[in-house]
A tleap script that builds the chain and sets N, CA, C and O, in Angstrom:
source leaprc.protein.ff14SB
mol = sequence {
  NMET PRO ILE THR ALA SER GLN LEU ARG ALA
  ASP VAL TYR ARG LEU LEU ASP GLN VAL ILE
  GLU THR GLY VAL PRO LEU GLU VAL GLU ARG
  GLY GLY TYR LEU VAL ARG ILE THR VAL GLN
  PRO LYS VAL HIE TRP LEU ASP ARG MET ILE
  THR ARG ASP THR MET VAL GLY ASP PRO GLU
  SER PHE THR HIE ILE ASP TRP SER ASP CYS
  TRP ASP PRO GLY SER LEU GLU CPRO
}
set mol.1.N position { 175.375 320.102 81.208 }
set mol.1.CA position { 174.918 320.956 82.475 }
set mol.1.C position { 173.947 320.013 83.155 }
set mol.1.O position { 172.924 319.614 82.599 }
set mol.2.N position { 174.327 319.660 84.436 }
set mol.2.CA position { 173.476 318.914 85.277 }
set mol.2.C position { 172.046 319.575 85.400 }
set mol.2.O position { 171.864 320.781 85.236 }
set mol.3.N position { 171.072 318.687 85.700 }
set mol.3.CA position { 169.771 319.135 86.162 }
set mol.3.C position { 169.534 318.816 87.679 }
set mol.3.O position { 170.328 318.094 88.282 }
set mol.4.N position { 168.526 319.313 88.241 }
set mol.4.CA position { 168.210 318.919 89.674 }
set mol.4.C position { 167.297 317.754 89.693 }
set mol.4.O position { 166.731 317.394 88.661 }
set mol.5.N position { 167.135 317.168 90.793 }
set mol.5.CA position { 166.362 316.015 90.942 }
set mol.5.C position { 164.916 316.356 90.892 }
set mol.5.O position { 164.093 315.537 90.482 }
set mol.6.N position { 164.575 317.580 91.311 }
set mol.6.CA position { 163.258 318.082 90.955 }
set mol.6.C position { 162.802 318.277 89.642 }
set mol.6.O position { 161.630 318.157 89.286 }
set mol.7.N position { 163.954 318.645 88.781 }
set mol.7.CA position { 163.540 318.817 87.358 }
set mol.7.C position { 163.385 317.410 86.825 }
set mol.7.O position { 162.469 317.156 86.042 }
set mol.8.N position { 164.217 316.514 87.205 }
set mol.8.CA position { 164.108 315.086 86.516 }
set mol.8.C position { 162.798 314.512 87.082 }
set mol.8.O position { 162.202 313.764 86.307 }
set mol.9.N position { 162.240 314.717 88.279 }
set mol.9.CA position { 161.073 314.255 88.872 }
set mol.9.C position { 159.902 314.800 87.960 }
set mol.9.O position { 158.986 314.072 87.577 }
set mol.10.N position { 160.006 316.109 87.652 }
set mol.10.CA position { 158.838 316.769 86.868 }
set mol.10.C position { 158.722 316.190 85.465 }
set mol.10.O position { 157.619 316.171 84.918 }
set mol.11.N position { 159.701 315.763 84.914 }
set mol.11.CA position { 159.616 315.453 83.416 }
set mol.11.C position { 160.450 314.216 83.247 }
set mol.11.O position { 161.290 314.244 82.348 }
set mol.12.N position { 160.325 313.016 84.064 }
set mol.12.CA position { 161.285 311.979 83.984 }
set mol.12.C position { 161.049 311.072 82.810 }
set mol.12.O position { 162.029 310.416 82.456 }
set mol.13.N position { 159.884 310.905 82.115 }
set mol.13.CA position { 159.747 310.138 81.007 }
set mol.13.C position { 160.283 310.810 79.719 }
set mol.13.O position { 160.898 310.134 78.895 }
set mol.14.N position { 160.076 312.027 79.550 }
set mol.14.CA position { 160.552 312.756 78.401 }
set mol.14.C position { 162.130 312.829 78.497 }
set mol.14.O position { 162.839 312.739 77.495 }
set mol.15.N position { 162.657 313.009 79.845 }
set mol.15.CA position { 164.126 313.130 79.832 }
set mol.15.C position { 164.743 311.794 79.514 }
set mol.15.O position { 165.726 311.717 78.778 }
set mol.16.N position { 164.117 310.637 80.117 }
set mol.16.CA position { 164.747 309.420 79.836 }
set mol.16.C position { 164.575 308.994 78.241 }
set mol.16.O position { 165.495 308.402 77.678 }
set mol.17.N position { 163.411 309.308 77.581 }
set mol.17.CA position { 163.271 309.169 76.337 }
set mol.17.C position { 164.361 309.981 75.431 }
set mol.17.O position { 164.922 309.490 74.451 }
set mol.18.N position { 164.548 311.190 75.880 }
set mol.18.CA position { 165.649 311.954 75.335 }
set mol.18.C position { 167.106 311.362 75.226 }
set mol.18.O position { 167.866 311.522 74.270 }
set mol.19.N position { 167.368 310.625 76.415 }
set mol.19.CA position { 168.674 309.991 76.704 }
set mol.19.C position { 168.670 308.741 75.624 }
set mol.19.O position { 169.638 308.508 74.899 }
set mol.20.N position { 167.564 308.040 75.615 }
set mol.20.CA position { 167.563 306.995 74.820 }
set mol.20.C position { 167.645 307.285 73.264 }
set mol.20.O position { 168.338 306.559 72.553 }
set mol.21.N position { 166.988 308.268 72.780 }
set mol.21.CA position { 167.005 308.720 71.459 }
set mol.21.C position { 168.236 309.212 71.181 }
set mol.21.O position { 168.754 308.764 70.158 }
set mol.22.N position { 168.915 310.096 71.875 }
set mol.22.CA position { 170.265 310.816 71.457 }
set mol.22.C position { 171.536 310.090 71.947 }
set mol.22.O position { 172.598 310.197 71.334 }
set mol.23.N position { 171.414 309.398 72.992 }
set mol.23.CA position { 172.672 308.620 73.338 }
set mol.23.C position { 173.416 309.594 74.348 }
set mol.23.O position { 174.356 309.115 74.983 }
set mol.24.N position { 173.068 310.921 74.547 }
set mol.24.CA position { 173.675 311.824 75.334 }
set mol.24.C position { 173.291 311.606 76.707 }
set mol.24.O position { 172.106 311.689 77.027 }
set mol.25.N position { 174.369 311.279 77.710 }
set mol.25.CA position { 174.025 311.127 79.092 }
set mol.25.C position { 173.376 312.303 79.811 }
set mol.25.O position { 173.627 313.460 79.474 }
set mol.26.N position { 172.603 312.022 80.729 }
set mol.26.CA position { 171.831 312.973 81.569 }
set mol.26.C position { 172.435 313.031 82.941 }
set mol.26.O position { 172.552 312.002 83.607 }
set mol.27.N position { 172.820 314.202 83.382 }
set mol.27.CA position { 173.491 314.171 84.773 }
set mol.27.C position { 172.519 314.921 85.597 }
set mol.27.O position { 171.870 315.852 85.119 }
set mol.28.N position { 172.410 314.554 86.762 }
set mol.28.CA position { 171.502 314.845 87.765 }
set mol.28.C position { 172.252 315.187 89.033 }
set mol.28.O position { 172.995 314.329 89.507 }
set mol.29.N position { 172.123 316.396 89.643 }
set mol.29.CA position { 172.786 316.763 90.870 }
set mol.29.C position { 171.745 316.596 91.940 }
set mol.29.O position { 170.574 316.969 91.886 }
set mol.30.N position { 172.429 315.904 93.035 }
set mol.30.CA position { 171.566 315.739 94.296 }
set mol.30.C position { 172.444 315.732 95.388 }
set mol.30.O position { 173.458 315.036 95.342 }
set mol.31.N position { 172.149 316.507 96.486 }
set mol.31.CA position { 172.905 316.531 97.718 }
set mol.31.C position { 174.422 316.526 97.383 }
set mol.31.O position { 175.135 315.787 98.061 }
set mol.32.N position { 174.990 317.290 96.390 }
set mol.32.CA position { 176.311 317.443 96.126 }
set mol.32.C position { 176.947 316.389 95.417 }
set mol.32.O position { 178.148 316.459 95.158 }
set mol.33.N position { 176.187 315.332 95.050 }
set mol.33.CA position { 176.522 314.288 94.298 }
set mol.33.C position { 176.118 314.484 92.787 }
set mol.33.O position { 175.135 315.174 92.516 }
set mol.34.N position { 176.877 313.875 91.793 }
set mol.34.CA position { 176.406 313.924 90.399 }
set mol.34.C position { 176.087 312.522 89.946 }
set mol.34.O position { 176.954 311.648 89.943 }
set mol.35.N position { 174.865 312.311 89.571 }
set mol.35.CA position { 174.481 311.001 88.957 }
set mol.35.C position { 174.306 311.078 87.511 }
set mol.35.O position { 173.644 311.983 87.003 }
set mol.36.N position { 174.887 310.143 86.815 }
set mol.36.CA position { 174.749 310.030 85.391 }
set mol.36.C position { 173.863 309.136 84.976 }
set mol.36.O position { 174.047 307.993 85.395 }
set mol.37.N position { 172.811 309.345 84.164 }
set mol.37.CA position { 172.039 308.316 83.329 }
set mol.37.C position { 172.429 308.179 82.046 }
set mol.37.O position { 172.462 309.151 81.291 }
set mol.38.N position { 172.779 306.909 81.650 }
set mol.38.CA position { 173.345 306.684 80.377 }
set mol.38.C position { 172.440 305.397 79.730 }
set mol.38.O position { 171.644 304.726 80.388 }
set mol.39.N position { 172.740 305.214 78.321 }
set mol.39.CA position { 171.998 304.129 77.665 }
set mol.39.C position { 173.147 302.940 77.514 }
set mol.39.O position { 174.248 303.183 77.020 }
set mol.40.N position { 172.859 301.947 77.878 }
set mol.40.CA position { 173.636 300.668 77.456 }
set mol.40.C position { 173.074 300.143 76.242 }
set mol.40.O position { 171.858 300.047 76.080 }
set mol.41.N position { 173.969 299.785 75.343 }
set mol.41.CA position { 173.465 299.221 74.254 }
set mol.41.C position { 172.802 297.829 74.428 }
set mol.41.O position { 173.189 297.029 75.281 }
set mol.42.N position { 171.853 297.605 73.632 }
set mol.42.CA position { 171.128 296.274 73.693 }
set mol.42.C position { 172.192 295.226 73.314 }
set mol.42.O position { 173.074 295.389 72.471 }
set mol.43.N position { 171.961 294.034 74.123 }
set mol.43.CA position { 172.939 292.826 73.980 }
set mol.43.C position { 171.909 291.703 73.450 }
set mol.43.O position { 170.854 291.381 73.997 }
set mol.44.N position { 172.411 291.222 72.354 }
set mol.44.CA position { 171.600 289.965 71.833 }
set mol.44.C position { 171.765 288.828 72.879 }
set mol.44.O position { 172.832 288.695 73.476 }
set mol.45.N position { 170.768 288.058 73.085 }
set mol.45.CA position { 170.710 287.054 74.066 }
set mol.45.C position { 171.706 285.973 73.729 }
set mol.45.O position { 172.208 285.307 74.635 }
set mol.46.N position { 172.025 285.763 72.418 }
set mol.46.CA position { 173.125 284.740 72.173 }
set mol.46.C position { 174.546 285.223 72.700 }
set mol.46.O position { 175.407 284.402 73.014 }
set mol.47.N position { 174.766 286.713 72.788 }
set mol.47.CA position { 176.059 287.179 73.008 }
set mol.47.C position { 176.271 286.965 74.574 }
set mol.47.O position { 177.409 287.093 75.027 }
set mol.48.N position { 175.181 286.635 75.433 }
set mol.48.CA position { 175.273 286.519 76.810 }
set mol.48.C position { 175.485 285.046 77.270 }
set mol.48.O position { 175.510 284.730 78.459 }
set mol.49.N position { 175.621 284.254 76.339 }
set mol.49.CA position { 175.577 282.714 76.503 }
set mol.49.C position { 177.166 282.601 76.946 }
set mol.49.O position { 178.094 283.304 76.547 }
set mol.50.N position { 177.201 281.550 77.854 }
set mol.50.CA position { 178.487 281.115 78.503 }
set mol.50.C position { 178.988 280.088 77.560 }
set mol.50.O position { 178.321 279.166 77.091 }
set mol.51.N position { 180.409 280.384 77.301 }
set mol.51.CA position { 181.082 279.488 76.503 }
set mol.51.C position { 181.475 278.296 77.322 }
set mol.51.O position { 182.062 278.352 78.403 }
set mol.52.N position { 181.039 277.063 76.609 }
set mol.52.CA position { 181.427 275.796 77.302 }
set mol.52.C position { 182.349 275.126 76.482 }
set mol.52.O position { 182.401 275.337 75.271 }
set mol.53.N position { 183.209 274.191 77.169 }
set mol.53.CA position { 184.021 273.268 76.382 }
set mol.53.C position { 183.362 272.313 75.420 }
set mol.53.O position { 182.289 271.819 75.767 }
set mol.54.N position { 183.826 272.030 74.377 }
set mol.54.CA position { 183.170 271.093 73.443 }
set mol.54.C position { 184.092 270.153 72.931 }
set mol.54.O position { 185.273 270.471 72.796 }
set mol.55.N position { 183.628 268.894 72.594 }
set mol.55.CA position { 184.474 267.870 72.145 }
set mol.55.C position { 184.988 268.287 70.641 }
set mol.55.O position { 184.265 268.819 69.799 }
set mol.56.N position { 186.169 267.996 70.486 }
set mol.56.CA position { 186.826 268.480 69.123 }
set mol.56.C position { 187.301 267.257 68.555 }
set mol.56.O position { 188.023 266.540 69.248 }
set mol.57.N position { 186.985 266.905 67.343 }
set mol.57.CA position { 187.598 265.636 66.689 }
set mol.57.C position { 186.586 265.105 65.925 }
set mol.57.O position { 185.509 265.686 65.787 }
set mol.58.N position { 186.871 263.944 65.367 }
set mol.58.CA position { 185.884 263.156 64.292 }
set mol.58.C position { 184.684 262.547 65.236 }
set mol.58.O position { 184.941 261.730 66.120 }
set mol.59.N position { 183.642 262.913 65.030 }
set mol.59.CA position { 182.335 262.306 65.766 }
set mol.59.C position { 182.418 260.837 65.518 }
set mol.59.O position { 182.007 260.119 66.429 }
set mol.60.N position { 182.875 260.277 64.449 }
set mol.60.CA position { 182.991 258.806 64.341 }
set mol.60.C position { 183.868 257.980 65.344 }
set mol.60.O position { 183.592 256.847 65.738 }
set mol.61.N position { 184.992 258.735 65.705 }
set mol.61.CA position { 185.825 258.173 66.859 }
set mol.61.C position { 185.243 258.190 68.141 }
set mol.61.O position { 185.787 257.522 69.020 }
set mol.62.N position { 184.177 258.873 68.410 }
set mol.62.CA position { 183.574 258.739 69.846 }
set mol.62.C position { 182.722 257.646 69.826 }
set mol.62.O position { 182.511 257.147 70.931 }
set mol.63.N position { 182.176 257.140 68.876 }
set mol.63.CA position { 181.322 256.016 68.837 }
set mol.63.C position { 182.033 254.626 69.098 }
set mol.63.O position { 181.384 253.590 69.242 }
set mol.64.N position { 183.244 254.674 69.142 }
set mol.64.CA position { 184.220 253.483 69.337 }
set mol.64.C position { 184.706 253.417 70.659 }
set mol.64.O position { 185.486 252.511 70.952 }
set mol.65.N position { 184.315 254.342 71.595 }
set mol.65.CA position { 185.185 254.328 72.773 }
set mol.65.C position { 184.643 253.283 73.708 }
set mol.65.O position { 183.434 253.104 73.857 }
set mol.66.N position { 185.582 252.596 74.336 }
set mol.66.CA position { 185.165 251.378 75.306 }
set mol.66.C position { 185.113 251.948 76.648 }
set mol.66.O position { 186.101 252.303 77.290 }
set mol.67.N position { 183.818 252.018 77.058 }
set mol.67.CA position { 183.413 252.511 78.352 }
set mol.67.C position { 183.222 251.355 79.463 }
set mol.67.O position { 182.848 251.653 80.597 }
set mol.68.N position { 183.483 250.080 79.102 }
set mol.68.CA position { 183.345 248.997 79.978 }
set mol.68.C position { 183.918 249.035 81.339 }
set mol.68.O position { 183.331 248.541 82.301 }
set mol.69.N position { 185.209 249.697 81.430 }
set mol.69.CA position { 185.950 249.851 82.651 }
set mol.69.C position { 185.354 250.791 83.605 }
set mol.69.O position { 185.639 250.736 84.801 }
set mol.70.N position { 184.442 251.753 83.066 }
set mol.70.CA position { 183.677 252.740 83.802 }
set mol.70.C position { 182.407 252.398 84.162 }
set mol.70.O position { 181.865 253.043 85.059 }
set mol.71.N position { 181.761 251.387 83.560 }
set mol.71.CA position { 180.231 251.059 83.798 }
set mol.71.C position { 180.165 250.097 84.874 }
set mol.71.O position { 180.831 249.064 84.827 }
set mol.72.N position { 179.336 250.398 85.924 }
set mol.72.CA position { 178.978 249.562 86.986 }
set mol.72.C position { 177.522 248.975 87.045 }
set mol.72.O position { 176.667 249.632 87.639 }
set mol.73.N position { 177.221 247.884 86.515 }
set mol.73.CA position { 175.827 247.410 86.349 }
set mol.73.C position { 175.173 247.467 87.774 }
set mol.73.O position { 173.963 247.691 87.817 }
set mol.74.N position { 175.746 247.317 88.741 }
set mol.74.CA position { 175.172 247.486 90.120 }
set mol.74.C position { 174.437 249.004 90.515 }
set mol.74.O position { 173.570 249.153 91.376 }
set mol.75.N position { 174.959 249.956 89.745 }
set mol.75.CA position { 174.475 251.270 90.070 }
set mol.75.C position { 173.122 251.569 89.334 }
set mol.75.O position { 172.491 252.599 89.574 }
set mol.76.N position { 172.715 250.661 88.458 }
set mol.76.CA position { 171.217 250.837 87.831 }
set mol.76.C position { 170.216 250.238 88.534 }
set mol.76.O position { 169.041 250.469 88.246 }
set mol.77.N position { 170.578 249.356 89.588 }
set mol.77.CA position { 169.440 248.696 90.228 }
set mol.77.C position { 169.088 249.580 91.289 }
set mol.77.O position { 169.937 250.227 91.902 }
set mol.78.N position { 167.558 249.644 91.590 }
set mol.78.CA position { 166.986 250.497 92.639 }
set mol.78.C position { 167.282 250.175 93.912 }
set mol.78.O position { 166.834 250.850 94.839 }
savepdb mol mol.pdb
quit
């Protein structure tokens, strides 16, 4: 059953704590619109990390790559 915006304003902190504790959404009616206040589950910061491409293979094989055709000694001079 929705409450009015005035009821929400009168007791906002208790109502928000109730939604957090119970997980039951709170519906507020205002101007003919129905607004629902819900709780989103906490997300661990590691779960928000962006997946990146990684090198797959034997690490030893990467130490023997010949980069001489890509290296320009002139690009290091100021």
